[in-house]
N, C-alpha and C positions, 0 to 999 in steps of 0.2 A: 504494500500500500504506500509506503514511504517513497519507494522508487517512482511510482506513478505520479505522485504529487511533485516530485523533483523534476521529472521529465515534462510535466505540464507547465511548470513555472519556467523552465529553460526554453521551451518552445514559445511560450507567451512572450518572453523578453526578446527572443530571436525575431519573432514576428514584428514586435514594436521597433526593433532596430532596423529591420528591412523597410518598414513603412517610413521611418524617419529618413533613411538614406534616399529613398525614392523621392520623398517630399523635397528634400534639400537639393537633390539633383535637378528636379524640375524647376525649382526656384532659381537656381544658378543659371540654368539654360535660358529661362525666360528673361532673366535680368541682364545677362552678358552676351550670350551667343545669338539669340533671336534678334535683338536690335542691330547687331552687326550684319546679319543676313539681310534684314529688311533694308538697311541703309545701302548695301551694295545693289540690291534689286532696284531701289528707287533711283540710284545714280545711273544704272543701266537704262532705265526707262527714260530718264531725262536726256541722256545722250541720244537715244533713238529719236526722241521728239525733236531735239535740236537738229539732228541730221535731216529729218523729214522737212523741217522748216527751211533749212538751207537749200535742199534739193528743190523745194517748191519755189523759192526765190530765184534759183538759177533758171528754171523753166519759164518763169515770167507769168505764171498763172496767178491770178488774183483769187482771193477767197470768194466763193460763190460762183465763180466762172465755171461753165460746163464745157468739157471737151469729150469728144467721142473718138475712141481709138478702135479701129477695126482689126480683127485677127486675120492676118493674111493667109494662114494655113487653112482656116475654115472657109474663107471665100474662094480659095482655089479648088476645093473639093466640089462645090456646087457649080453647075454650069450657069453662065450669065443669062443664057437664052431661056432657061426653064422657068424662071420666076420663083416665087415663094409658094409653098403649099399652105393653104388656109383651111383649117378644119371648121366645118359649120354643121348646123342642124337644120333639117327641113321643117318649115312651119306650115301647117295646113290651115 
């Protein structure tokens, strides 16, 4: 009986120690590592946005201006004389 009580107490303290270690590990991760990761991601996103803005300035397109770019590969597949196929329903 005494052995079971001792084992129970040892396992209880072992469980408490494991819970404390996990708690402090999560706390350290969220306090130090997570902000560094988020900071790097935010910097990457800012760089991408700046590159897009520079590229947009180089092309001369203003915000709100619409440009249509045709895909040459797709246009070459279809014959120019055929026209477009339009699906319709008959109305009685």
